[in-house]
C-alpha positions as MATLAB code, in Angstrom:
seq = 'MWGPIAVIFTLKVKEIGALHDTEELQDGSHPLVSVVLAARNEEKALERCVLSLVQQTYRQLEIILINDRSDDATGKIMSKLEAAYPNVTVIHITELPERWMGKSHALYQGTKQARGEWLLFTDADILFEPSCVAKAVTYSQQHSLDHLTMIPDFKGPNMFAKWYAAFIFMSASSFGRLWKIKDPKSTQSLGVGAFNLVRTAAYEKIGTHAEFAYITTDDAALGKKLKQAGFRQDAIYGTREIAVWNWYENVKQLIGSVEKSVFRIPNAILTTISCLLTMIYPWIGLFAGPPSARILCAVSLVSVFWLYMIYARHSGSGKWYGIAHPIVGLLLIAGAWRGAVHAGRRGGMTWRGTTYDRTELKA';
ca = [
      77.953  -42.135  -51.580;
      75.333  -39.616  -52.737;
      72.447  -41.393  -51.012;
      73.671  -41.173  -47.392;
      74.874  -37.588  -47.919;
      71.452  -36.605  -49.292;
      69.729  -38.020  -46.206;
      72.110  -36.327  -43.754;
      71.972  -32.975  -45.554;
      68.176  -33.037  -45.630;
      68.074  -33.547  -41.876;
      70.739  -30.949  -41.042;
      70.330  -28.133  -43.574;
      67.910  -26.195  -41.331;
      70.742  -25.781  -38.829;
      72.622  -23.591  -41.330;
      71.940  -19.892  -40.801;
      70.727  -17.391  -43.392;
      71.600  -13.712  -43.280;
      68.250  -12.510  -44.610;
      66.609  -13.900  -41.444;
      68.667  -11.524  -39.285;
      67.032   -8.322  -38.061;
      69.234   -5.265  -38.455;
      69.663   -3.738  -34.975;
      69.034   -0.007  -34.722;
      70.901    0.398  -31.436;
      73.805   -1.301  -29.676;
      77.443   -1.495  -30.668;
      78.490   -0.341  -34.153;
      82.206   -1.112  -34.454;
      84.186    0.225  -37.367;
      84.374   -2.284  -40.244;
      87.258   -2.046  -42.715;
      86.377   -3.504  -46.119;
      89.561   -4.747  -47.812;
      89.152   -5.397  -51.532;
      92.011   -6.413  -53.838;
      91.520   -6.190  -57.605;
      93.648   -7.043  -60.622;
      92.241   -6.077  -64.032;
      88.660   -5.769  -62.780;
      87.545   -2.742  -64.778;
      84.276   -4.435  -65.775;
      83.006   -5.204  -62.279;
      84.803   -2.960  -59.792;
      82.724    0.224  -59.807;
      79.428   -1.598  -59.434;
      80.808   -3.474  -56.425;
      82.178   -0.382  -54.663;
      78.965    1.562  -55.220;
      77.031   -1.236  -53.521;
      79.417   -0.862  -50.567;
      79.179    2.909  -50.207;
      75.377    2.547  -50.208;
      75.380    0.319  -47.130;
      73.073    1.299  -44.273;
      75.925    0.505  -41.895;
      77.698    3.843  -41.565;
      80.779    2.778  -39.573;
      82.493    1.586  -42.733;
      85.801    2.331  -44.387;
      86.627    0.880  -47.798;
      90.222    0.089  -48.739;
      90.802   -0.704  -52.410;
      94.077   -2.279  -53.512;
      95.070   -2.101  -57.165;
      97.175   -5.244  -57.608;
      99.415   -4.507  -60.602;
      96.514   -3.949  -63.014;
      97.214   -3.012  -66.625;
      93.640   -2.025  -67.493;
      91.503    0.857  -66.143;
      91.177   -0.611  -62.639;
      93.565    1.909  -61.089;
      91.830    4.896  -62.700;
      88.418    3.686  -61.550;
      89.713    3.310  -58.004;
      91.177    6.815  -58.019;
      87.862    8.209  -59.273;
      85.990    6.449  -56.473;
      88.490    7.666  -53.892;
      87.922   11.256  -55.011;
      84.130   10.843  -54.886;
      83.733    9.125  -51.514;
      85.533   10.197  -48.313;
      85.496    6.695  -46.782;
      87.315    5.137  -49.762;
      91.107    4.759  -49.687;
      93.210    3.390  -52.553;
      96.561    1.597  -52.507;
      98.455    0.939  -55.739;
     100.824   -2.055  -55.832;
     103.423   -2.299  -58.589;
     105.585   -5.252  -57.484;
     104.962   -8.705  -56.037;
     107.485  -10.125  -53.527;
     108.684  -13.718  -53.899;
     106.620  -16.502  -52.320;
     103.473  -14.418  -52.178;
     100.268  -14.967  -54.111;
      99.180  -11.675  -55.645;
      95.792  -11.492  -53.943;
      97.113  -12.468  -50.499;
      99.864   -9.877  -50.737;
      97.428   -7.169  -51.811;
      94.972   -7.958  -49.026;
      97.794   -7.991  -46.487;
      98.918   -4.544  -47.625;
      95.343   -3.336  -47.298;
      95.057   -4.521  -43.704;
      98.039   -2.351  -42.788;
      95.908    0.698  -43.553;
      92.780   -0.644  -41.841;
      91.552    0.971  -38.633;
      88.505   -1.183  -38.016;
      87.726   -3.590  -35.207;
      86.513   -5.900  -37.981;
      87.977   -6.678  -41.412;
      85.742   -7.625  -44.321;
      87.656   -9.335  -47.128;
      85.712   -9.421  -50.385;
      86.121   -9.526  -54.177;
      85.564   -6.988  -56.952;
      82.721   -8.925  -58.614;
      80.450   -8.919  -55.529;
      77.190   -6.997  -55.182;
      75.932   -6.147  -51.692;
      72.371   -5.355  -50.736;
      72.226   -2.166  -48.604;
      71.542   -4.068  -45.367;
      74.200   -6.762  -45.854;
      77.031   -5.440  -43.671;
      74.694   -4.261  -40.904;
      73.033   -7.664  -40.714;
      76.396   -9.445  -40.791;
      77.718   -7.384  -37.874;
      74.486   -8.015  -35.971;
      74.659  -11.754  -36.645;
      78.305  -11.879  -35.532;
      77.550  -10.012  -32.306;
      74.485  -12.109  -31.512;
      76.472  -15.336  -31.906;
      79.728  -14.056  -30.355;
      81.694  -14.819  -33.528;
      85.243  -13.994  -34.526;
      84.695  -14.979  -38.161;
      81.620  -15.038  -40.366;
      81.685  -16.279  -43.949;
      78.819  -16.568  -46.425;
      77.809  -18.473  -49.509;
      76.540  -15.866  -51.985;
      73.970  -15.924  -54.729;
      75.346  -16.273  -58.267;
      73.880  -13.989  -60.894;
      74.675  -13.042  -64.468;
      74.030  -14.448  -67.946;
      76.552  -17.336  -67.944;
      74.609  -20.492  -67.048;
      77.731  -22.678  -66.945;
      79.148  -20.525  -64.139;
      75.901  -20.918  -62.179;
      76.008  -24.703  -62.607;
      79.624  -24.784  -61.473;
      78.916  -22.572  -58.449;
      75.954  -24.720  -57.457;
      78.094  -27.861  -57.543;
      80.948  -26.277  -55.553;
      78.777  -24.869  -52.774;
      76.269  -27.712  -52.691;
      79.258  -29.982  -52.082;
      80.659  -27.604  -49.458;
      77.270  -27.507  -47.729;
      76.653  -31.256  -47.699;
      80.001  -33.069  -47.820;
      81.624  -30.144  -45.969;
      78.932  -30.346  -43.240;
      78.338  -26.623  -43.184;
      76.170  -26.945  -40.067;
      79.191  -28.179  -38.073;
      81.344  -25.096  -38.662;
      79.780  -23.157  -35.786;
      80.582  -26.019  -33.397;
      83.809  -25.117  -31.527;
      84.522  -28.836  -31.052;
      84.349  -29.588  -34.775;
      87.338  -29.321  -37.103;
      85.084  -28.219  -40.002;
      85.946  -24.770  -41.353;
      85.245  -22.591  -44.366;
      86.287  -19.307  -45.879;
      84.576  -17.849  -48.962;
      86.362  -15.102  -50.883;
      83.102  -13.232  -51.507;
      82.636  -12.540  -47.797;
      85.056  -13.114  -44.928;
      84.221  -10.918  -41.922;
      87.004  -11.328  -39.364;
      87.674   -9.712  -36.014;
      90.944   -7.816  -36.482;
      92.435   -9.147  -33.246;
      91.790  -12.735  -34.399;
      93.319  -12.042  -37.814;
      96.469  -10.690  -36.223;
      96.594  -13.566  -33.752;
      96.821  -16.182  -36.533;
      99.668  -14.270  -38.173;
      97.757  -12.442  -40.963;
      97.979  -13.491  -44.626;
     101.713  -13.917  -44.149;
     100.939  -17.315  -42.584;
      99.479  -18.636  -45.853;
     101.116  -16.312  -48.359;
     101.851  -19.016  -50.967;
      98.580  -20.946  -50.863;
      96.235  -20.587  -53.839;
      93.029  -20.933  -51.785;
      93.678  -18.004  -49.446;
      90.025  -17.678  -48.416;
      89.751  -21.304  -47.273;
      93.172  -21.095  -45.599;
      92.008  -18.075  -43.603;
      88.987  -19.981  -42.321;
      91.081  -23.037  -41.470;
      93.702  -21.032  -39.556;
      91.039  -19.244  -37.521;
      89.275  -22.483  -36.618;
      92.530  -24.205  -35.671;
      93.380  -21.284  -33.388;
      90.114  -21.775  -31.513;
      88.220  -18.723  -32.759;
      84.440  -18.887  -33.084;
      83.326  -19.258  -36.678;
      80.123  -19.693  -38.652;
      79.244  -20.161  -42.328;
      75.764  -19.181  -43.493;
      73.776  -18.558  -46.650;
      73.863  -14.977  -47.936;
      70.783  -15.467  -50.105;
      69.147  -12.184  -51.149;
      71.875  -10.166  -49.398;
      75.057  -10.776  -51.400;
      75.699  -11.989  -54.928;
      78.527  -12.743  -57.332;
      77.886  -11.123  -60.693;
      78.952  -13.294  -63.625;
      81.560  -15.361  -61.770;
      83.106  -16.492  -65.073;
      82.129  -14.817  -68.321;
      82.559  -17.902  -70.509;
      83.388  -21.610  -70.432;
      87.056  -20.985  -71.236;
      87.445  -18.829  -68.114;
      85.667  -21.450  -66.016;
      87.928  -24.256  -67.235;
      90.976  -22.057  -66.703;
      89.941  -21.375  -63.111;
      90.489  -25.029  -62.194;
      94.231  -24.524  -62.744;
      94.354  -22.612  -59.462;
      93.588  -25.834  -57.585;
      94.860  -28.560  -59.931;
      98.291  -27.933  -61.426;
     100.017  -31.303  -60.946;
      99.559  -34.522  -62.959;
      98.737  -36.751  -59.925;
      95.969  -34.344  -58.890;
      94.629  -34.275  -62.440;
      94.475  -38.094  -62.435;
      92.621  -38.146  -59.097;
      90.198  -35.473  -60.296;
      89.507  -37.441  -63.470;
      88.847  -40.727  -61.660;
      86.631  -39.054  -59.065;
      84.543  -37.170  -61.622;
      84.163  -40.194  -63.891;
      83.012  -42.487  -61.087;
      80.751  -40.129  -59.121;
      79.475  -37.577  -61.639;
      79.488  -39.198  -65.087;
      79.277  -42.994  -64.760;
      75.841  -43.039  -63.012;
      74.306  -41.479  -66.122;
      75.897  -44.147  -68.322;
      75.222  -46.989  -65.895;
      71.552  -46.104  -65.784;
      71.213  -47.395  -69.356;
      73.926  -50.056  -69.491;
      75.054  -52.979  -67.379;
      73.259  -55.477  -65.116;
      69.956  -54.555  -63.378;
      71.611  -54.262  -59.954;
      74.067  -51.665  -61.274;
      71.271  -49.747  -62.958;
      69.338  -49.604  -59.709;
      72.363  -48.248  -57.841;
      72.930  -45.650  -60.546;
      69.264  -44.641  -60.378;
      69.490  -44.195  -56.600;
      72.639  -42.134  -57.061;
      71.018  -39.847  -59.633;
      67.864  -39.357  -57.553;
      70.061  -38.464  -54.582;
      72.028  -35.941  -56.652;
      68.860  -34.242  -57.876;
      67.499  -34.169  -54.336;
      70.708  -32.595  -53.004;
      70.559  -29.810  -55.577;
      66.885  -29.181  -54.795;
      67.453  -28.953  -51.040;
      70.496  -26.732  -51.554;
      68.504  -24.493  -53.918;
      65.730  -24.055  -51.379;
      68.170  -22.422  -48.970;
      70.734  -20.827  -51.285;
      68.638  -19.371  -54.086;
      70.251  -21.627  -56.696;
      68.297  -23.323  -59.494;
      66.382  -26.415  -58.346;
      66.936  -28.194  -61.655;
      70.725  -27.693  -61.765;
      71.257  -31.381  -60.993;
      70.731  -32.031  -64.706;
      74.087  -30.310  -65.319;
      75.974  -32.473  -62.809;
      77.817  -34.579  -65.462;
      78.581  -31.453  -67.502;
      80.314  -29.936  -64.482;
      82.259  -33.182  -64.117;
      83.508  -32.896  -67.706;
      84.482  -29.256  -67.145;
      86.435  -30.212  -64.028;
      88.312  -32.936  -65.919;
      89.119  -30.559  -68.775;
      90.269  -27.886  -66.326;
      92.410  -30.299  -64.334;
      94.333  -31.517  -67.373;
      94.610  -28.040  -68.835;
      96.080  -26.821  -65.567;
      98.501  -29.724  -65.164;
      99.745  -29.546  -68.773;
     100.132  -25.763  -68.753;
     101.915  -25.799  -65.401;
     104.293  -28.459  -66.697;
     105.137  -26.442  -69.813;
     105.531  -23.136  -67.983;
     107.233  -24.517  -64.895;
     104.535  -23.137  -62.643;
     100.877  -22.332  -62.100;
      99.707  -19.216  -63.931;
      96.906  -17.161  -62.422;
      95.793  -13.712  -63.553;
      98.933  -13.149  -65.561;
     101.440  -14.233  -62.890;
     103.260  -17.584  -62.906;
     103.986  -19.127  -59.503;
     106.573  -21.816  -58.734;
     104.543  -25.009  -58.321;
     107.320  -26.819  -56.391;
     106.468  -24.815  -53.278;
     102.940  -23.634  -54.077;
     100.087  -25.252  -52.184;
      96.429  -25.442  -53.200;
];
């Protein structure tokens, strides 16, 4: 499996765009962009993120912050930023309606206040280089896009989070055929929570977040809905222009994050089998079993290392992260079973302090 994917990805990766290669246009159209950022208990990261937004070279920018039922200092920080910057608006949410994920509901409420021709959905732990939004608007105009999403850099002291991010987005790039997303005839799509720039008219045409209100992966669902509706879409690397700071602060948070996607026993079983066979067994089989099996395992491991190296060359990730491939597999297995067991005991999937009914919830 890894061998053919490594060959295909090597041949196609140059077809994936990179934002840092885009020249920021000094003239031409500068439509208003409405940044919509929902945050729940993000007092550690929020201010740094918003400051990187207000320092953008793109001046046609309004920033809408939604405090999603936080019980830390998030709301106070937002109010302080609103008082300091005229283009910042704050919405405070105190209740969550039934059959809504908290983040989707908060973002939806934010869009009601947005005036921009474009909506930029992002997260509170993102850091933007000053030219990021300007280059993204330029790229979208040059390629006649309705939706642009980006794979960010991952920074911070937690190495496990960087390994996990590299696996997730290396897989999305190669197995997800990232180069096919810009092809209108392809069904491939992507939406990354760090950066989803969407034409407002397209967002409204697909029915807004209300169309996928009870889906845990709202960012991916947004991308899928836009592609299915026939809107032009592209997914590129945001290397050196946008970064996630300390995605997960520790291993416990990382393992807990898997619950958002795996909260049923059958899914936990499938995750376990898949990780054991494709991410862990090749390391064991390299030293045990018949020579033919060892050779296949060796080819698999070389292919995995090669995939991480090629991905790193374009994404800014660590070239040697392939060594952590089986560790990520173990973390995924632990997270899957933790999520399934906890959801069974609680009667639902718990995310950021809210428990959602898993009988109707979709990942």
